[in-house]
C-alpha positions, 0 to 999 in steps of 0.5 A, a space after each residue: 533398506 527403506 521402510 515401505 510407508 502404509 497409506 493413511 485412511 482419507 480421512 474428513 476430518 483432514 479434508 475440513 481441517 483448512 476450514 474448521 481453523 479459518 472458522 475459528 480465525 473469522 470469527 471474532 471478525 462477523 461476532 463483533 461485525 457491525 453495520 458498514 455503510 458505503 461512505 464507510 468504506 470509501 473512507 476505509 479504504 482511503 484511511 488503510 491502503 490509499 494513504 500508506 501507498 502516498 505517503 509511501 510514494 511521495 517518500 520514494 520520491 524525496 530520497 530520489 531527490 536527496 540522492 539527486 541532490 547529494 549527487 549534484 554536491 558531490 561531483 562540483 567538478 563533474 559535469 556528467 555527475 551533477 548533470 545525473 544529479 540534476 535529473 536525479 532532482 528534477 524526478 523527485 521533484 515532478 514524483 512528488 508533486 504527482 503524489 501531491 496531487 493524488 491526495 487533492 483529487 483523492 479529498 475532493 473524491 472523498 468530499 463529493 463522494 459525501 456530501 452527496 450521501 448526505 454524511 
């Protein structure tokens, strides 16, 4: 026989607990907040979001290139495996060139925004 559960009364504190916790965790952010401009925001997005993504994608393209090179060298006698290695190397190079272009475009946009803003 299983014991029956008794219904607990719903207290307002139970509903407000997540808000109280979030407020306590976010309080230092507001206490030490500084005035931020649009130019600072764009710079921070570039530094903390876009640059790591570009680095990650460039690294993946480099690994694809290296994998293609390994396939090419390991299968010198197999024409089909060599062509697969060549395709991987080509796509790796294309990916690296695209990521370098994205980084250049990002830099041009940041410099343009900073020049227009007079910073």
